[in-house]
Structure formats: C-alpha cells, structure tokens
N, C-alpha and C positions, 0 to 999 in steps of 0.2 A: 446728575450725578455719576451715572455710569460712564457717560461720555468724557467727563472731567477724569475720572480715574483711569480710564483708557489713555486720555491724552499725557497724564502723568506717568503713567507705566512706560509709555513711549519715548519719554523724555529720560528715562534710566539708561545708564550704560549698560552692556552686557552683563558684568558682575553683579550689579544691583539688581537686574532684572531676576537673575538665578537665585539672588538671596530672598527676593519675593516668593519666587516659585516654590523653594524649599520650606519657607516658613508657612505659606499656604498649605502645603502638602501635610506639614506636620499637624497644623490645627485642624485641618479638615478629617485626617485619619482618625483622631482622638474625637472629634464630634461625631462621627458616623459610629466610631465605637460605643459611646456612651449613649446616643439616641437608640440605636438598633439592638443594643445589648451584645456588641460583637466583640470578641477579643481582639484588641490592637494587632497582636501578633498573626491573628489569622488573615488579617488585611495585608500586613506587610509581608506575608509569606508568598504573595504572588508576585511581588517585586523585588527580594532580597537575592542576595547571589548566593547559589548553594555551592557547598564543596565538592558535590560529586558530579563528574563529567556526564553520565545519563541523566541526572536531573537538569543539569545545566542546558544539557541540548532540548529538553522539553520545552524550557522557558528562556531561549536565547536573550530575550529583552533585557533581562535581570542585568547583564553585563554593564548596562547604562541606568536603567532605573534604581539599582540599589543606592546610587550615590544620591538620591533625591529623598532618601527615608533615613530617620534617626532615631536612636532609642530613648533619649530623655531629652530635658531641656538644656542641661548641661552640655550633651553631645551637639545638639544643633547650634547652640549659642557661640560656642569656641570655634566651631567650624566657619559660620558665617562673620564672626569678627575677622578671622584670619582671611576670608575670601574678600571682605571690604577692603581691607588695606592692602593686600598684596594686588587686588584688581585695579586699586588706584595707581600703583607703582607701573603696573603692568600697561595701563591705558596711556602713561605717560611716554611710553616707549613704542608702542605698537598699537594698531586697531582691534576691532572688536572679532574680525574673522580670524587672526592669529590667536587671539585669547580662547576662541572656542575650541580651536586645535588642539592648544595645551591640555584645557581643562577635561575635554572629554578624552582624550588620548590617555591622559594621566588616569582617569577613572578606569579605562578600559584595561590599561597595562597593569594597573594595580590590582583590579579585579581577577586578571588571567594569572597573575603570580599568587594571589590568593588560592586559587583553585589549584594551581600545580602544587603549591607548598603542601597542601592538605592531601595530596596523592603520592608525595615522594619523600618527605620527611618522616621518619618513624615516631617522633614525638607527636605528630599530628595526625596520622593516620588512625581511622576508626573513631576520631572525635566527633560528636554532632556538633556542627557549627555552620553558621552563614554569615555574610557580610552585608552590612548597610552602612550609609554615611558617606559625606563627600569628602572625607579626610584625604583621600589618596588623589582626587582631582585638585583640592586646595593646596596639597604638597608639589603638586607638580607645577602649579604658578608660582609658588612661593621660590622653589629652587631655580625654576626658569629666570626668574630675575635675579635671584643670587648669584647666579654663574653669568648672565649677561652683562650685568652690571654690579660686578662683586665689591667696588669701591664706594659705589653710593652709599651714605650714611642716612641712617633713620632715627628718630628720636625714641628712646626706649626709657619711659619715666623721666630720670633727671640726668640722662646723658646720651651722647650720639654713638652708634655702633655701625660699622659696615655691614652691608647686606650678607657678604661671606660668612661673617661670624655667625650671623642669625641662621643660616641655612644649616652650618656646620652644628649648631646647638640642637637644633629639631632632629636632625639626622642621630645625633648621639643619643639624644632621649628615646628615640624609638629603638636603638640597638640596645640601650640599657634596660628597655622594659621586655624585649625579647628575652635577653639574657634573664631576667627574673621570671619568665614563664608567665608574663603577664599580657593578655590580649595577642599570643604571637601572631595569629592570622592577620588581625586587623592592622598590627604593627608592620607586618611584611609588606601589605598591600601600601601601606604609606611609604615603603621603601621604593616599592615598583613605582609608584607615582614621582617619587623623588628623582629615580633614576631616569625616568621619561623626560622631566623637566630638564634635568641636567644635560642629558643627550641631544635634546630637541635646542637648546642655546648654544650648545657647544657646535652643532651643525650649521647652526645659523649664523654663527660670526665668521664661517668659512662659506659663507654663501649659497648654503643648501637646506631649503625650507622641507622638513622630512613630512611636513603636514599637508603639504600641497596635494596629495592623494586624497586626503581625508576630507579637504575642502571641497575637491569635485566630486566625492560621494555625496555629501551632503546637499551639494547644487542639483545633482541628478534626482535625489529624493525629494528635493524641494519643488523642482520642476514637474514632477509627477502630480503634484496637488494644485499646479497654477491652471487656471482655466484659460483655455486658448482664446484670445481676443482678434477680432476681426481688425486689422489695421485700417485706420481711417484714410479716405483719399487725401493726398498730398500733393501740392502745386511744386514742381520741381524747379529749381532755378541753377542755372550754370555759373560757376564760380570761375572767375579769371585765371586762378593759378593754385591749385591745391596742393602743389608740390612745396610752396613757400610756406603755406599754413602749417603743414606737416612737419615741416624742418624747424619752425619756429615752435611748434607745441614739443617737440623732442627737446630741443633746447631748453626750454622752460622747465620740463621734468627734469633733464640732468641737473640743474641747477638746483631744483627743489630737493632732490634725492641727495646732493653733494652737500648742501647745508645740515640736513637731517643727520648725515654722517659725521661731520664735524661736531654737532651738537652731543651725539650719541659718544663719539670719542672723548669728548670734555667730561661727559658724566662718568665714564669708565674711568677716568684718571684723578678725577678730584670730587666726583659726588654730585647728585642732583642740586643740592643747595648750591652750587657753584654757579649754577646758570643765572643769567638776567633775567627779570620778567619778561623782555621781548622774546627771549630764546625759550622761556617755559610756555609762553603763549603759542609761538610758533609750533612747537612738538605737540602740544595739546591738540591744535587744529589738525596737524598732520596726522595723528592718530585717529581722528574722528573721520578723515577721508576714506 
C-alpha cells in the first residue's frame, strides 16, 4: 500500500503535490496537538513568520515554512481550491520548474512585505502579529496567469469571465479589507505575492525569466543531498557526423518552440477555449517536458 501511495503521489503535478503536503501538515499538527496535549499555536510558532526582524533572523526558515501552515479549515480550504484551479491553468502554459519559481518567490516576497509593513507603517508598529498561510504564494500564481494570458476565459458559476477580470477583483478585495482595517498584514502579503506574479509574467513576455537565479539556487541545494554515484563502464562508439545530428536537433527544437509561441499567442488573443484538442494536447505535453 505504501508503494502504491508513493506511486500515486509521484503522478501528481507540482500544484497537486503542494496541496497534499499542505493538507498533511494541517492534519498532522492537529493530531500531535491533541495526542500530546500541546497547543497548536505552540507548534506553529516555530514555523510562522514573525513581524520582528530580530526574531526573523533567529528563524530564517520561516520565510518559506509559514506558507505551509494554516489557521483553520476555511483558511486552508479556500487556499487549496485556488491553488488547484490556478495550478491547472499554469500547467497548460509552463512546466513545473517555472511554477515552483512563481509559487515560492511569491511566498518569499509576500512574507518580506509583511515584515517591512509591520516595521514602517504607524498603524501596524507595536502590534503583536505573525503570518501563516499560502495565500501570498497562491496569489502570485493567480496574478501570473492573469497577466500572461489576460484574455483567456474561465467559467465562473453560470458565465465566462476573462482572467484579467478575476485578477482585478481579487486585488480590489484585498485593498478593500486593508481599508477596513481587517487583517492588514495578511492582506499586504497577498498584494506582495500579486506584485511578484505580475512582475514575473510581465518580464517573461519580454524574454526575461527573473526566476532563473532561484532555479539555480534550488539546483545547488538539491545537489548537496545527492549521493555521488560511480559512473558505470561504457563502450564508446564513434559517430560518423555529430554536426549533422546537432543541427537537426537544434532545428527540431526551434520548430517546437515556434509552435508553442503560436499557441500561446492564440490563447492571449482568443482564450484557452479557442484551442483545438490537438493544440491543447500539444501544450500539455510541452508543459510536462
């Protein structure tokens, strides 16, 4: 059974894996609290993002871990629902590597804006508060897709709306609650994630991937935990002409990318639903590569 669960987990895309991890953490923290008679807040305290720079320096991991803890069922439910649907749209455009960039950079930027806000705005200075929840990260993914494919239409209950309309509504909701003095720090972190998503997508449309440095950092961290394996002995064969092979591979890659660009341009102009089944399948397979 354990092997089967591992296999099922491996089949999930990165957004679905994050949902599973968030839900497991939510359940496990509450089980531990009940079984060992520990206050849930005492557990979360070690992973939440503090507002004070001094406290944050003592637990720097919290700039990422805060995004995996939630206050109650409603908090995690709506975050995971949004993550699921925005993740599906994102995966139709790009692969998992870029999703990781947007998601975690959104969480980090939203967390940093939270800390800065509680140390510069008079209304927040002196308040005892901390930050938990994946909202900033989810907001980054949402605004990214709203910016990259603004005219793509999605179904909302009984009618279709364009993605950029959805993005504007969510930003306005956060601004409304900030103006009403409700969860100001949390709402500011949402806007931090939204800005990261908007900036990332805007730069990407101009051919600049601002997350490449973050990807390289993750690769270095991952390599630290990889065990060195001795390469097996190989029989080497001479190839008659490697130049021709390289030229053909480069040509195929250019054709592949050109077809992706054509499909993305079509989505931007007419929406995702305007694609044919063959185009959708091609884009889905390209996102997995």
